[in-house]
C-alpha positions as CSV (number, residue, x, y, z in Angstrom):
1,M,1.0,43.4,35.8
2,Y,-2.6,44.0,36.7
3,R,-3.1,46.7,39.2
4,G,-6.7,47.0,39.3
5,R,-8.6,47.4,42.4
6,C,-10.4,44.0,43.8
7,E,-14.1,44.1,44.7
8,E,-15.1,43.5,48.0
9,P,-16.0,39.9,48.9
10,K,-20.0,39.3,49.1
11,G,-22.1,36.6,50.6
12,R,-20.5,33.8,52.3
13,D,-17.2,35.3,51.3
14,A,-17.8,38.5,53.0
15,G,-15.3,39.4,55.6
16,L,-12.4,37.1,54.1
17,S,-9.0,38.7,53.2
18,V,-8.2,38.6,49.3
19,P,-5.5,35.9,50.0
20,A,-8.1,33.9,52.1
21,L,-10.6,34.4,49.5
22,L,-8.3,33.0,46.7
23,L,-7.3,30.0,48.7
24,S,-11.2,29.3,49.7
25,K,-11.6,29.4,45.8
26,V,-9.1,26.5,45.4
27,G,-10.1,24.6,48.3
28,V,-7.2,25.2,50.5
29,A,-7.2,26.1,54.1
30,C,-4.6,27.4,56.4
31,M,-4.1,27.4,60.1
32,E,-1.2,27.3,62.7
33,L,-1.0,25.0,65.5
34,D,1.1,25.2,68.9
35,G,3.3,22.5,70.0
36,A,0.6,20.5,71.7
37,G,-1.4,20.3,68.4
38,E,-4.0,23.1,69.4
39,V,-5.2,25.6,67.0
40,A,-3.1,28.8,67.4
41,Q,-4.4,30.6,64.4
42,W,-7.4,30.2,62.3
43,D,-7.4,31.5,58.9
44,G,-10.3,32.9,57.1
45,S,-9.5,30.1,54.3
46,A,-10.1,27.5,57.0
47,E,-13.3,29.1,58.1
48,A,-14.6,29.1,54.5
49,L,-13.7,25.5,54.1
50,F,-14.9,23.9,57.2
51,G,-17.8,26.5,58.4
52,Y,-16.1,26.9,61.8
53,D,-15.0,30.4,63.2
54,E,-11.9,30.5,65.2
55,V,-13.8,30.6,68.6
56,Q,-15.6,27.5,67.7
57,I,-12.6,25.6,66.7
58,R,-10.3,26.7,69.5
59,R,-13.3,25.4,71.8
60,H,-13.7,21.9,70.2
61,G,-10.3,21.4,68.5
62,L,-9.4,19.7,65.5
63,D,-11.3,16.5,66.8
64,R,-14.5,18.1,65.7
65,L,-13.2,18.3,62.2
66,V,-11.9,14.7,62.0
67,P,-14.1,12.4,63.6
68,S,-12.4,9.1,62.8
69,K,-10.2,7.9,65.7
70,G,-7.8,6.3,63.1
71,D,-7.5,9.6,61.0
72,V,-6.9,11.4,64.4
73,E,-4.2,8.9,65.3
74,S,-2.4,9.4,61.7
75,L,-2.8,13.1,61.9
76,T,-1.4,13.1,65.6
77,A,1.6,11.2,64.5
78,F,2.1,13.1,61.3
79,F,2.3,16.5,63.2
80,K,4.7,15.1,65.7
81,A,7.1,13.9,63.0
82,C,6.7,17.1,61.2
83,L,7.8,19.0,64.7
84,R,10.8,16.5,65.0
85,G,11.8,17.7,61.4
86,D,11.5,14.3,59.8
87,D,12.6,14.2,56.2
88,G,10.3,12.7,53.3
89,L,6.8,13.5,54.9
90,Q,4.2,13.2,52.2
91,G,1.1,14.5,54.1
92,V,-1.8,12.6,55.5
93,P,-5.2,12.1,53.8
94,T,-8.3,12.1,56.1
95,S,-12.0,12.6,55.9
96,C,-13.4,15.8,57.5
97,V,-16.8,17.0,58.5
98,T,-17.8,20.6,58.2
99,H,-19.9,22.5,60.6
100,G,-22.9,21.8,58.1
101,G,-22.3,18.2,58.2
102,R,-20.8,17.8,54.9
103,V,-18.1,15.1,54.6
104,L,-15.0,16.2,52.7
105,F,-11.8,14.3,51.9
106,C,-8.7,16.4,52.6
107,H,-5.1,16.2,52.5
108,W,-3.0,17.5,55.3
109,Y,0.4,19.2,54.8
110,A,2.5,20.8,57.5
111,A,6.0,22.6,58.2
112,P,7.5,23.5,61.6
113,V,7.6,27.2,62.5
114,R,8.4,29.3,65.6
115,A,6.2,31.6,67.1
116,A,7.3,35.4,68.0
117,S,7.5,33.8,71.6
118,G,9.8,31.3,70.3
119,E,7.6,28.4,70.6
120,A,7.6,25.8,68.1
121,G,4.6,25.2,66.1
122,L,3.2,24.0,62.8
123,A,2.0,25.9,59.7
124,V,-0.7,23.6,58.2
125,V,-2.1,23.7,55.1
126,V,-5.5,21.6,54.2
127,K,-6.4,20.7,50.5
128,N,-10.0,19.7,49.7
129,V,-9.6,16.8,47.3
130,T,-13.0,15.5,47.7
131,E,-13.8,16.0,43.8
132,Q,-10.5,14.1,43.0
133,V,-11.2,11.3,45.4
134,L,-14.9,10.8,44.3
135,M,-13.5,10.7,40.6
136,A,-10.7,8.2,41.6
137,N,-13.5,6.2,43.4
138,D,-15.6,6.4,40.3
139,L,-12.8,5.4,38.1
140,H,-12.0,2.6,40.4
141,R,-15.6,1.2,40.6
142,V,-15.9,1.5,36.6
143,R,-12.6,-0.2,36.2
144,S,-13.6,-3.0,38.7
145,Q,-17.0,-3.4,36.7
146,L,-15.2,-3.7,33.4
147,Q,-12.8,-6.2,34.9
148,G,-15.8,-8.1,36.2
149,I,-17.4,-8.0,32.9
150,C,-14.3,-9.0,31.1
151,E,-13.7,-12.0,33.4
152,K,-17.4,-13.1,33.2
153,A,-18.0,-12.4,29.5
154,P,-18.9,-15.5,27.3
155,I,-16.7,-13.9,24.5
156,G,-13.1,-13.6,24.3
157,I,-11.6,-10.3,24.8
158,F,-8.0,-8.9,24.6
159,R,-5.9,-5.9,24.1
160,A,-3.0,-5.3,22.1
161,D,-0.4,-2.4,22.5
162,V,0.9,-0.3,19.6
163,Y,3.3,-2.9,18.9
164,R,0.6,-5.6,18.4
165,R,1.7,-7.3,21.6
166,I,-0.9,-8.7,23.8
167,V,-1.2,-7.0,26.9
168,M,-4.6,-8.3,28.3
169,A,-6.6,-11.3,27.7
170,N,-9.8,-12.7,29.6
171,P,-10.6,-16.2,30.8
172,E,-12.9,-16.8,27.9
173,L,-10.3,-16.4,25.4
174,S,-7.7,-18.6,27.2
175,W,-10.5,-21.3,27.3
176,M,-11.2,-20.8,23.6
177,L,-7.6,-21.3,22.7
178,G,-6.8,-24.0,25.1
179,Y,-4.4,-22.2,27.5
180,E,-4.4,-22.6,31.4
181,S,-4.8,-18.8,32.0
182,S,-4.5,-15.3,30.6
183,A,-1.1,-15.2,31.6
184,H,-0.1,-18.1,29.5
185,I,-1.5,-16.4,26.4
186,I,0.3,-13.2,27.1
187,D,3.4,-15.0,27.6
188,S,3.2,-17.4,24.8
189,M,1.8,-15.1,22.1
190,E,4.5,-12.8,20.5
191,A,1.9,-10.7,18.7
192,V,-1.8,-10.6,17.5
193,T,-1.0,-12.4,14.3
194,S,-0.1,-15.4,16.3
195,F,-3.8,-15.9,16.9
196,F,-4.5,-16.7,13.3
197,M,-4.3,-20.0,11.6
198,D,-3.5,-18.3,8.3
199,P,-1.0,-15.5,8.4
200,E,-2.8,-13.8,5.6
201,Q,-5.8,-13.5,7.7
202,G,-3.9,-11.9,10.5
203,D,-2.5,-9.4,8.0
204,A,-6.0,-8.8,6.7
205,F,-7.5,-8.3,10.2
206,L,-4.7,-5.6,11.0
207,F,-5.0,-3.8,7.7
208,Q,-8.8,-3.4,7.9
209,L,-8.6,-2.5,11.7
210,Y,-6.1,0.2,11.2
211,E,-7.5,1.4,7.9
212,G,-11.2,2.2,9.5
213,E,-10.2,2.3,13.2
214,Q,-13.0,-0.5,14.0
215,L,-13.8,-3.8,12.6
216,S,-16.9,-6.0,12.6
217,R,-17.8,-9.5,11.9
218,F,-14.1,-10.6,10.5
219,R,-14.7,-14.1,10.1
220,C,-11.5,-16.3,10.4
221,R,-9.9,-19.4,12.0
222,F,-7.6,-19.1,15.3
223,R,-5.1,-21.5,16.1
224,R,-5.6,-23.2,19.5
225,R,-2.5,-24.5,21.8
226,D,-2.8,-28.2,20.5
227,G,-2.5,-27.0,16.8
228,S,-6.2,-27.4,16.1
229,S,-8.4,-24.6,15.0
230,I,-11.4,-22.9,16.0
231,W,-13.7,-20.4,13.6
232,V,-14.3,-17.0,15.2
233,L,-16.0,-14.0,14.4
234,C,-13.9,-10.9,15.4
235,Y,-14.5,-7.4,16.1
236,G,-11.8,-4.8,16.7
237,Q,-11.8,-1.1,18.1
238,M,-8.7,1.1,17.9
239,I,-8.1,3.3,21.2
240,R,-6.0,6.5,21.5
241,N,-4.1,8.1,24.3
242,V,-4.5,11.4,25.6
243,A,-2.7,12.9,22.9
244,G,-5.1,11.4,20.6
245,R,-2.3,9.1,19.2
246,P,-3.1,5.4,18.4
247,D,-2.5,3.5,21.8
248,G,-3.4,-0.2,20.3
249,F,-6.7,-1.8,20.2
250,Y,-9.3,-4.0,21.7
251,G,-10.2,-7.2,20.2
252,F,-13.5,-9.2,20.7
253,C,-13.9,-12.8,19.6
254,I,-17.1,-15.2,19.2
255,D,-16.4,-18.7,18.8
256,I,-18.6,-19.7,15.9
257,S,-17.1,-23.4,15.3
258,R,-20.5,-24.8,15.9
259,T,-22.2,-22.4,13.6
260,V,-19.6,-23.2,10.8
261,R,-20.1,-27.0,11.4
262,V,-23.9,-26.7,10.9
263,E,-23.3,-24.4,7.9
264,N,-21.0,-27.0,6.3
265,E,-23.4,-30.0,7.0
266,L,-26.2,-27.8,5.5
267,M,-24.1,-27.0,2.3
268,R,-23.3,-30.9,2.3
269,V,-27.0,-31.8,2.4
270,N,-28.0,-29.2,0.1
271,H,-25.2,-30.5,-2.4
272,E,-26.5,-34.0,-2.0
273,L,-30.2,-32.8,-2.7
274,R,-28.8,-31.1,-5.8
275,L,-27.0,-34.1,-6.9
276,V,-30.2,-36.2,-6.4
277,S,-32.1,-33.7,-8.4
278,I,-29.6,-33.7,-11.4
279,L,-28.3,-37.2,-11.5
280,D,-29.7,-40.4,-12.7
281,G,-30.2,-42.5,-9.9
282,L,-28.9,-45.7,-11.6
283,T,-25.9,-44.3,-13.8
284,R,-25.0,-41.4,-11.5
285,I,-24.6,-39.2,-14.6
286,S,-26.9,-36.2,-15.3
287,N,-30.7,-36.9,-15.7
288,R,-33.1,-35.7,-18.3
289,R,-34.0,-32.6,-16.1
290,H,-30.4,-31.6,-15.8
291,F,-30.1,-32.0,-19.5
292,D,-33.0,-29.7,-20.3
293,E,-31.7,-27.0,-18.0
294,C,-28.1,-27.2,-19.3
295,M,-29.6,-27.2,-23.0
296,A,-31.5,-24.0,-22.5
297,L,-28.6,-22.3,-21.0
298,E,-26.2,-23.2,-23.6
299,W,-28.5,-22.3,-26.3
300,T,-28.8,-18.8,-24.8
301,R,-25.1,-18.7,-24.6
302,H,-24.3,-19.7,-28.1
303,I,-26.9,-17.1,-29.4
304,R,-24.9,-14.6,-27.6
305,E,-21.4,-15.8,-28.7
306,K,-22.6,-17.0,-32.4
307,E,-20.8,-20.4,-32.0
308,S,-21.6,-23.6,-33.0
309,L,-23.6,-26.0,-30.6
310,A,-23.3,-29.9,-31.3
311,L,-25.5,-32.7,-30.0
312,I,-25.1,-36.6,-29.9
313,I,-27.9,-38.7,-29.2
314,C,-27.0,-42.4,-28.5
315,D,-29.2,-45.7,-28.3
316,I,-28.0,-49.1,-27.1
317,D,-28.6,-51.6,-30.1
318,H,-31.2,-54.1,-29.3
319,F,-31.3,-53.6,-25.5
320,K,-34.7,-55.0,-25.0
321,W,-33.3,-58.1,-26.2
322,F,-30.4,-57.9,-23.9
323,N,-32.7,-57.5,-20.9
324,D,-34.7,-60.5,-22.1
325,A,-31.6,-62.7,-22.4
326,Y,-29.9,-61.6,-19.2
327,G,-32.6,-59.9,-16.9
328,H,-32.9,-56.5,-15.8
329,Q,-30.4,-56.6,-13.1
330,A,-27.8,-57.6,-15.7
331,G,-29.3,-54.8,-17.8
332,D,-28.6,-52.0,-15.1
333,T,-25.2,-53.2,-14.8
334,A,-24.7,-52.8,-18.4
335,L,-26.2,-49.4,-18.4
336,I,-23.7,-48.3,-15.8
337,R,-20.7,-49.4,-17.8
338,I,-21.9,-47.8,-20.9
339,A,-22.6,-44.5,-18.8
340,Q,-19.0,-44.6,-17.4
341,A,-17.6,-45.2,-21.0
342,I,-19.3,-42.4,-22.6
343,S,-18.3,-39.9,-19.6
344,A,-14.7,-41.2,-20.3
345,C,-14.8,-40.1,-23.7
346,V,-15.9,-36.3,-22.9
347,H,-13.3,-34.4,-21.3
348,R,-13.9,-30.6,-21.3
349,S,-15.5,-29.1,-18.6
350,G,-18.5,-27.4,-20.3
351,D,-19.6,-30.9,-22.0
352,L,-22.4,-32.8,-20.6
353,V,-23.3,-36.5,-20.6
354,A,-26.9,-37.2,-19.6
355,R,-29.2,-40.3,-19.5
356,Y,-32.1,-39.0,-22.1
357,G,-34.3,-42.0,-21.2
358,G,-34.4,-45.7,-21.0
359,E,-31.2,-47.0,-22.9
360,E,-30.5,-43.6,-24.5
361,F,-27.9,-41.2,-23.6
362,V,-27.2,-37.6,-25.1
363,V,-24.1,-35.5,-25.0
364,I,-24.0,-31.6,-25.3
365,L,-20.7,-30.3,-27.0
366,P,-20.6,-26.6,-26.6
367,F,-18.5,-24.6,-29.0
368,T,-18.1,-27.5,-31.3
369,D,-18.7,-28.0,-35.0
370,L,-20.0,-30.9,-36.9
371,S,-16.4,-32.3,-37.6
372,G,-15.5,-32.2,-34.0
373,A,-18.9,-33.8,-32.9
374,R,-18.5,-36.6,-35.3
375,H,-15.1,-37.4,-34.1
376,V,-16.4,-37.5,-30.5
377,G,-19.3,-39.8,-31.5
378,E,-17.0,-42.4,-33.2
379,V,-14.8,-42.3,-30.0
380,I,-17.9,-43.0,-27.9
381,R,-19.0,-45.8,-30.3
382,Q,-15.5,-47.6,-30.3
383,A,-15.3,-47.2,-26.5
384,V,-18.6,-49.0,-25.8
385,E,-17.7,-51.5,-28.4
386,A,-14.4,-52.2,-26.6
387,L,-16.3,-52.9,-23.4
388,A,-17.3,-56.3,-25.1
389,I,-20.2,-56.8,-23.0
390,P,-21.7,-60.3,-24.4
391,H,-25.2,-60.0,-26.3
392,K,-26.6,-63.4,-26.9
393,G,-30.0,-62.0,-27.5
394,L,-28.8,-61.0,-31.2
395,E,-29.7,-63.2,-34.2
396,V,-25.9,-63.6,-34.4
397,P,-24.4,-63.4,-30.9
398,G,-21.8,-60.7,-30.5
399,C,-21.5,-57.7,-28.2
400,V,-23.4,-54.8,-26.8
401,T,-23.1,-51.6,-29.3
402,L,-24.1,-48.0,-29.8
403,S,-26.2,-46.2,-32.6
404,L,-25.4,-42.4,-32.6
405,G,-26.9,-39.5,-34.2
406,V,-24.9,-36.1,-34.4
407,A,-25.9,-32.6,-35.1
408,A,-24.5,-29.2,-34.9
409,I,-25.9,-25.9,-35.6
410,R,-25.2,-22.2,-34.8
411,P,-28.2,-20.9,-32.8
412,G,-29.9,-17.8,-34.3
413,P,-33.3,-16.3,-35.3
414,G,-36.0,-18.9,-36.5
415,V,-34.4,-22.0,-34.6
416,N,-34.6,-23.1,-31.1
417,S,-32.9,-26.0,-29.0
418,E,-35.8,-28.4,-30.1
419,T,-34.7,-28.0,-33.7
420,L,-31.1,-29.3,-32.8
421,I,-32.4,-32.2,-30.8
422,R,-34.8,-33.3,-33.6
423,M,-31.9,-33.1,-36.1
424,A,-29.7,-35.6,-33.8
425,D,-32.9,-37.7,-33.3
426,H,-33.1,-38.2,-37.1
427,A,-29.5,-38.8,-37.5
428,L,-29.9,-41.5,-34.8
429,Y,-32.7,-43.2,-36.8
430,A,-30.8,-43.0,-39.8
431,A,-27.9,-44.8,-38.0
432,K,-30.2,-47.5,-36.9
433,A,-31.6,-48.0,-40.4
434,T,-28.2,-48.2,-41.7
435,G,-27.5,-51.3,-39.7
436,R,-26.6,-50.0,-36.1
437,N,-23.5,-49.7,-34.4
438,C,-22.3,-46.6,-36.4
439,C,-22.3,-42.6,-36.0
440,I,-24.4,-40.9,-38.4
441,A,-24.4,-36.9,-38.8
442,F,-27.7,-35.3,-39.7
443,E,-25.9,-33.5,-42.6
444,D,-24.9,-37.0,-44.2
445,I,-28.6,-37.8,-44.5
446,I,-29.7,-37.7,-48.2
447,E,-33.3,-36.9,-47.5
448,D,-34.0,-34.1,-45.1
449,P,-36.6,-35.4,-42.7
450,L,-37.3,-32.1,-41.4
451,N,-38.6,-30.9,-44.5
């Protein structure tokens, strides 16, 4: 045990005994009251706390310390109960005013004692709790402000405990999810994952939140009470208890359903614009512009892959005579039917059917050799012939037919996509010269027109 010598108190603490000095340091004052509630003994610790010496306090009484009438009545009743020896007394809080006019918040405790004369009295201890009261008031004010913010916030706010159960939800979240009140959400939702339309999104939300302790801009769908859904942007923040352990988390939700609808509409419009730019207005298959784009891409890809690329060019036989005989409206109808028939013969996702111009169509067949392209060309020819579209404009009336030119090449140095197009085009002219309604490959031409 330390047995050193204490220094003499200095300044405002001068004259205090060591016990009184220690009590004053912790904001505690001691005194004794007689049976009438008057000050019988005024300790130095009380003088240090309140600034009144014993003469002053005896002259004015405790009323000088406790100016509030309500506090005086509570204190008087408390002292009487202590003198009677009532059990379970917890003390009385009051506001006090020091000799210098400073307001203190104090807590009074008392116990019955007897003086040497045998007269009953009270031993009283007063604890200065001003700092604690002010901190509690500040905390209450902050909590009230936060509660007001949560209640008025234009975003959904909730809190979940460590077991992911909802323990708080604000009115905005109730409105977003179609519930009558926050209490209905807490009672109806077993866990945070109940919010999510897709359970996998709920698992992903929790995983990312627990992994990083905070989460920003998590886009998902929430389930409303009526079974419908809304799009929300979620934020999350983990919270910890005084021991530093996870104690649940706060969630913040912004309704972005309108934004998503606008985005979807914009995507739809952009898709339609894209279709307008790449589709032929009449036949609704790819147009010449899209063909040129795809041809350039496929050529580059086949150079890299060192594979064969095939092309078919089709032309409707004597189509001008058809228009002269039936009119342009019937000609447009025939073009649409023929385009549909050609498209039905091409099944792979990478293949492309396009309107090359007027009554000409073109088919790109990636990773296809000449044999495969010739087979597809013949299938197309037979499909159009099977439409049996009458053609009375011919010298000998019959039906609409196609002439097709087929070519295939392995892209490499010294050649380009125009070479393949010219090869297929020359094969087409050979088919027309042969008598039409046939499919001719460039390699089948006896004389090479490119030389």
